[in-house]
ZAMARGU-4260 file (C-alpha; in steps of 0.2 Angstrom, whole numbers, plus 5000, padded with zeros to 4 digits):
<rodrens>
0) 4935/5220/5606 | 4943/5210/5621 | 4931/5195/5619 | 4931/5194/5602 | 4952/5191/5603
5) 4950/5178/5615 | 4941/5168/5601 | 4954/5159/5593 | 4963/5155/5609 | 4944/5146/5613
10) 4946/5138/5595 | 4964/5131/5598 | 4962/5125/5615 | 4946/5116/5607 | 4956/5108/5591
15) 4967/5102/5606 | 4952/5094/5614 | 4947/5087/5598 | 4965/5078/5596 | 4969/5072/5611
20) 4951/5064/5608 | 4955/5056/5593 | 4969/5048/5599 | 4960/5043/5615 | 4950/5036/5599
25) 4961/5026/5590 | 4970/5020/5608 | 4953/5013/5613 | 4952/5004/5595 | 4969/4997/5596
30) 4968/4991/5611 | 4957/4974/5611 | 4969/4970/5596 | 4984/4970/5606 | 4977/4963/5620
35) 4962/4950/5617 | 4971/4936/5623 | 4971/4940/5640 | 4954/4950/5641 | 4938/4945/5649
40) 4922/4948/5639 | 4913/4960/5652 | 4931/4972/5650 | 4929/4972/5633 | 4911/4976/5634
45) 4915/4989/5645 | 4926/4997/5633 | 4915/4994/5619 | 4905/5007/5629 | 4917/5019/5633
50) 4921/5019/5612 | 4905/5023/5609 | 4903/5035/5622 | 4918/5045/5615 | 4912/5044/5596
55) 4896/5050/5601 | 4908/5064/5612 | 4916/5068/5597 | 4903/5069/5585 | 4894/5081/5595
60) 4910/5092/5598 | 4911/5091/5579 | 4892/5099/5576 | 4896/5112/5590 | 4910/5118/5580
65) 4902/5118/5563 | 4890/5132/5573 | 4905/5139/5579 | 4914/5139/5564 | 4899/5148/5557
70) 4899/5162/5570 | 4921/5165/5568 | 4912/5170/5550 | 4901/5183/5555 | 4912/5189/5567
75) 4926/5191/5553 | 4914/5201/5542 | 4910/5212/5558 | 4927/5216/5560 | 4930/5217/5541
80) 4915/5232/5543 | 4925/5239/5560 | 4941/5239/5551 | 4931/5250/5537 | 4922/5265/5549
85) 4939/5267/5558 | 4950/5271/5542 | 4935/5280/5537 | 4931/5290/5553 | 4952/5292/5555
90) 4953/5300/5537 | 4937/5312/5541 | 4945/5317/5558 | 4963/5320/5555 | 4967/5328/5538
95) 4984/5332/5538 | 4990/5315/5525 | 5007/5310/5533 | 4997/5312/5555 | 4984/5301/5548
100) 4993/5288/5541 | 5004/5288/5558 | 4987/5285/5565 | 4979/5273/5557 | 4994/5259/5558
105) 4996/5254/5573 | 4975/5252/5574 | 4975/5242/5557 | 4989/5232/5561 | 4981/5225/5577
110) 4964/5222/5570 | 4974/5215/5554 | 4983/5202/5566 | 4968/5197/5575 | 4959/5193/5557
115) 4973/5185/5550 | 4972/5174/5568 | 4954/5172/5566 | 4953/5164/5549 | 4967/5151/5550
120) 4956/5145/5562 | 4943/5145/5554 | 4950/5137/5538 | 4958/5124/5551 | 4941/5121/5557
125) 4932/5118/5540 | 4948/5108/5534 | 4943/5097/5550 | 4925/5096/5544 | 4929/5090/5527
130) 4938/5078/5534 | 4923/5070/5542 | 4913/5072/5529 | 4927/5063/5516 | 4924/5048/5530
135) 4908/5043/5529 | 4910/5024/5524 | 4915/5017/5542 | 4925/5000/5542 | 4926/4989/5555
140) 4945/4990/5555 | 4945/5008/5557 | 4955/5011/5542 | 4951/5020/5530 | 4938/5015/5517
145) 4934/5021/5500 | 4918/5017/5491 | 4917/5018/5470 | 4908/5012/5456 | 4899/5016/5438
150) 4882/5017/5434 | 4880/5014/5418 | 4867/5011/5405 | 4869/5005/5387 | 4857/5005/5373
155) 4861/4992/5358 | 4855/4988/5342 | 4864/4972/5334 | 4861/4966/5316 | 4865/4946/5313
160) 4868/4933/5326 | 4878/4935/5340 | 4886/4924/5354 | 4879/4935/5369 | 4866/4950/5365
165) 4871/4965/5375 | 4891/4962/5373 | 4895/4950/5359 | 4911/4941/5358 | 4911/4933/5342
170) 4899/4934/5325 | 4886/4914/5328 | 4877/4903/5315 | 4862/4906/5323 | 4852/4912/5341
175) 4836/4907/5348 | 4822/4914/5337 | 4831/4914/5320 | 4831/4933/5318 | 4845/4942/5314
180) 4841/4959/5321 | 4839/4964/5338 | 4836/4981/5349 | 4840/4980/5368 | 4846/4988/5384
185) 4856/4985/5400 | 4864/4988/5415 | 4873/4974/5422 | 4888/4983/5416 | 4887/4991/5430
190) 4903/4989/5442 | 4904/4992/5462 | 4922/4993/5471 | 4928/4995/5489 | 4947/5000/5492
195) 4955/5000/5509 | 4971/5008/5514 | 4978/4998/5531 | 4992/5001/5542 | 5012/5000/5536
200) 5019/4983/5538 | 5038/4981/5538 | 5040/4997/5530 | 5026/4994/5516 | 5008/5001/5513
205) 4996/4988/5514 | 4979/4992/5505 | 4965/4978/5497 | 4953/4981/5485 | 4936/4971/5478
210) 4926/4976/5463 | 4910/4969/5456 | 4898/4969/5443 | 4882/4961/5439 | 4890/4950/5423
215) 4889/4931/5434 | 4871/4927/5422 | 4856/4927/5426 | 4841/4918/5440 | 4836/4904/5432
220) 4818/4903/5426 | 4816/4920/5432 | 4802/4930/5421 | 4812/4944/5414 | 4827/4937/5423
225) 4838/4947/5410 | 4835/4963/5420 | 4842/4954/5434 | 4860/4951/5431 | 4871/4941/5445
230) 4882/4948/5456 | 4900/4940/5449 | 4917/4944/5457 | 4931/4951/5445 | 4943/4957/5454
235) 4951/4955/5476 | 4966/4957/5481 | 4979/4964/5492 | 4995/4973/5492 | 5010/4977/5501
240) 5020/4992/5492 | 5036/4997/5496 | 5048/5010/5488 | 5052/5001/5473 | 5043/4982/5475
245) 5026/4976/5479 | 5017/4961/5482 | 5000/4957/5476 | 4990/4944/5481 | 4973/4939/5477
250) 4959/4938/5461 | 4968/4952/5448 | 4971/4954/5429 | 4981/4945/5419 | 4998/4956/5420
255) 5003/4948/5407 | 4992/4957/5394 | 4989/4974/5406 | 4982/4985/5391 | 4964/4984/5384
260) 4957/4995/5368 | 4946/5008/5378 | 4926/5005/5377 | 4913/5006/5388 | 4902/4994/5377
265) 4912/4980/5384 | 4916/4982/5403 | 4910/4963/5407 | 4922/4954/5394 | 4936/4967/5390
270) 4937/4974/5373 | 4940/4964/5359 | 4942/4947/5369 | 4944/4933/5361 | 4950/4943/5347
275) 4969/4945/5353 | 4967/4953/5367 | 4971/4939/5380 | 4963/4944/5397 | 4958/4932/5412
280) 4954/4939/5433 | 4962/4925/5441 | 4970/4920/5459 | 4990/4922/5458 | 5003/4929/5469
285) 5015/4938/5460 | 5030/4950/5464 | 5035/4968/5455 | 5051/4977/5458 | 5056/4994/5448
290) 5073/5000/5442 | 5076/5020/5442 | 5087/5021/5426 | 5085/5041/5425 | 5071/5054/5429
295) 5057/5047/5420 | 5064/5032/5414 | 5062/5015/5424 | 5064/4996/5422 | 5047/4986/5429
300) 5049/4967/5432 | 5035/4954/5438 | 5035/4939/5442 | 5022/4925/5449 | 5012/4912/5448
305) 4993/4907/5444 | 4977/4898/5446 | 4982/4886/5431 | 4966/4887/5421 | 4964/4883/5404
310) 4947/4885/5399 | 4934/4871/5401 | 4916/4878/5406 | 4907/4875/5422 | 4890/4866/5421
315) 4887/4864/5440 | 4887/4873/5456 | 4901/4862/5460 | 4921/4867/5455 | 4928/4853/5446
320) 4946/4849/5441 | 4953/4859/5425 | 4966/4852/5415 | 4977/4863/5421 | 4977/4860/5439
325) 4973/4843/5437 | 4993/4845/5434 | 4995/4847/5452 | 5005/4863/5448 | 5004/4884/5445
330) 5004/4890/5430 | 5019/4904/5428 | 5023/4920/5423 | 5033/4934/5420 | 5036/4952/5410
335) 5049/4964/5410 | 5044/4984/5405 | 5052/4998/5399 | 5043/5015/5406 | 5046/5033/5400
340) 5039/5050/5396 | 5035/5055/5378 | 5026/5071/5373 | 5021/5072/5393 | 5009/5055/5390
345) 5015/5040/5398 | 5029/5027/5385 | 5029/5008/5388 | 5037/4993/5381 | 5033/4976/5387
350) 5036/4959/5382 | 5030/4944/5394 | 5029/4926/5395 | 5015/4910/5402 | 5019/4892/5405
355) 5004/4881/5410 | 5006/4862/5413 | 4991/4853/5406 | 4983/4837/5409 | 4967/4832/5402
360) 4967/4815/5406 | 4971/4797/5398 | 4989/4801/5399 | 4985/4819/5386 | 4998/4830/5393
365) 5002/4847/5384 | 5011/4859/5388 | 5002/4877/5389 | 5012/4892/5382 | 5013/4911/5376
370) 5025/4924/5372 | 5018/4942/5369 | 5022/4959/5368 | 5013/4977/5371 | 5014/4993/5367
375) 5007/5013/5373 | 5015/5025/5362 | 5009/5045/5362 | 5017/5046/5345 | 5010/5066/5347
380) 5003/5077/5361 | 4984/5072/5357 | 4987/5053/5349 | 4990/5037/5354 | 4995/5023/5348
385) 4993/5004/5359 | 4990/4987/5358 | 4997/4968/5362 | 5003/4952/5351 | 5005/4936/5356
390) 5008/4918/5349 | 5003/4902/5360 | 4998/4886/5363 | 4986/4876/5371 | 4979/4895/5382
395) 4960/4895/5378 | 4960/4900/5397 | 4967/4918/5394 | 4956/4918/5382 | 4968/4913/5365
400) 4964/4903/5351 | 4946/4911/5351 | 4943/4903/5372 | 4949/4884/5364 | 4965/4877/5371
405) 4964/4856/5364 | 4952/4848/5351 | 4947/4829/5350 | 4946/4820/5335 | 4929/4811/5345
410) 4921/4811/5363 | 4932/4822/5375 | 4930/4808/5387 | 4932/4794/5378 | 4951/4787/5379
415) 4953/4780/5360 | 4948/4800/5356 | 4966/4808/5350 | 4969/4824/5356 | 4979/4842/5347
420) 4981/4856/5357 | 4978/4872/5347 | 4993/4883/5342 | 4986/4902/5338 | 4992/4920/5334
425) 4984/4935/5337 | 4983/4953/5344 | 4976/4971/5342 | 4979/4987/5341 | 4972/5003/5344
430) 4973/5024/5337 | 4968/5036/5353 | 4963/5055/5346 | 4962/5067/5363 | 4953/5082/5354
435) 4953/5091/5371 | 4953/5084/5390 | 4935/5081/5388 | 4932/5070/5371 | 4943/5056/5364
440) 4941/5046/5349 | 4948/5027/5347 | 4947/5015/5336 | 4953/4997/5335 | 4954/4980/5325
445) 4959/4962/5335 | 4962/4946/5328 | 4964/4928/5334 | 4966/4915/5324 | 4970/4895/5329
450) 4981/4885/5318 | 4974/4879/5301 | 4984/4863/5305 | 4978/4861/5320 | 4961/4867/5316
455) 4960/4853/5300 | 4968/4841/5312 | 4953/4830/5314 | 4940/4824/5299 | 4926/4831/5311
460) 4935/4842/5325 | 4927/4842/5343 | 4931/4854/5357 | 4923/4860/5373 | 4913/4869/5364
465) 4897/4871/5352 | 4907/4874/5337 | 4925/4876/5331 | 4930/4893/5329 | 4944/4897/5316
470) 4946/4914/5317 | 4938/4928/5325 | 4942/4947/5319 | 4932/4964/5327 | 4933/4981/5322
475) 4927/4996/5333 | 4928/5015/5333 | 4918/5024/5347 | 4919/5043/5356 | 4919/5046/5373
480) 4914/5061/5380 | 4915/5067/5400 | 4908/5084/5402 | 4910/5081/5421 | 4922/5068/5431
485) 4905/5061/5436 | 4898/5059/5421 | 4902/5051/5403 | 4893/5050/5387 | 4900/5039/5374
490) 4893/5030/5357 | 4902/5012/5349 | 4899/5004/5333 | 4907/4987/5334 | 4908/4973/5319
495) 4911/4956/5322 | 4918/4942/5308 | 4921/4925/5312 | 4925/4909/5303 | 4919/4893/5306
500) 4921/4876/5299 | 4915/4878/5282 | 4904/4893/5288 | 4908/4914/5290 | 4898/4925/5302
505) 4895/4945/5302 | 4886/4954/5314 | 4888/4972/5319 | 4883/4982/5333 | 4879/5001/5336
510) 4878/5005/5355 | 4875/5019/5365 | 4878/5022/5384 | 4877/5035/5399 | 4889/5031/5416
515) 4890/5041/5433 | 4904/5037/5442 | 4905/5039/5461
</rodrens>
């Protein structure tokens, strides 16, 4: 028993040594940054070698501690068995009840203390081991890095012509083969993300993230290239977060339109995009501040500048000016939202504004703008309604007006052509029913309608897209089932109804999905 009683002390000394080793590794990691300007390359090489040696020694120590933890568990079991034997022997040798309890108490107390100390040490060791296992992804900066993503398979069946086979936004008038039915599958809506958590700066927590998918098109001329979707940047932003204030810089989602319908059938383009759901992943710099009112209630104010995108398609690998960028100034956006809790779930009401100065050439100047409202209301413990509404002009860069900002009477590159900015209004709303924590049902409807006076202002209007669209409506219903936190199954039906000049197109899609989250 004497040797076993010293095991916790040895473990604690091992933990102290481990802590000192970790501190020394951190010190070496930080020393090149603080004195890089004066250190020679030879000193830097020596420091790196010492760092590698200490890391290897640290890994060896953790491996040794794993084996010691297993040994301690075995010893703990032996101590429990000995305690049971001691109790049994004490009861057998001392038939008198009072004397038996008096003799048994000191022995039990001593053994119990040793067992408690041993269990505590084992738990500490297991905690350290779990921490090491959770830090498998190592960054060059040595700051904590988190990997996340979604592997998603979509099986879809379409009836009618659509603009895009696997995640359509509107119903079209024809397709390449002239057939109105199709079946296919895709994994290009799978996503990959990295989050990094940096040090504090001026009292703020720093962090960054990057999100990618495979919706960037297909290799030119590749056989069956539809199965080789190109990697596309979605968002990449950096944050400084104080207690009530945040600064966000990078390419992020459109903060004046913070919600989207729940759907795994359309991730490359957010669900109901171009049907009333404004969206854009655009470079921006914004500031956020929260005012706490009462417990559970707050006001959020957001404001910033954005890359002034106006929706012209890219025709080459070289970046060309868009009309908003040609104005020489950014776009401006603000949002105010009231956040509370209702029925134990988040409750949000928001209002926002957007302004975009645009120069389309030949002194064709346009003031684009949008006013929007958003809501998320839990009307019961299992029911929630959410949605957005907007009214704007020349907001094709935000998917408003079905992606159309301006129309021309003739060739857009002919200075004798007349031009007209497109006014539009639209929105969407969704009803969510949470049957249980693993199963939910969603139904949503959205519409985007350019004003008829703008669409019919010219006898033969011309835009930057092949056809001028007069209205777009979408309706969808789906279920999402998550049998486990890392697995999802979903099915969705979607109906599209799109008006071109003099033509009405309809299309339907049935989509079955399976995804694994990591």
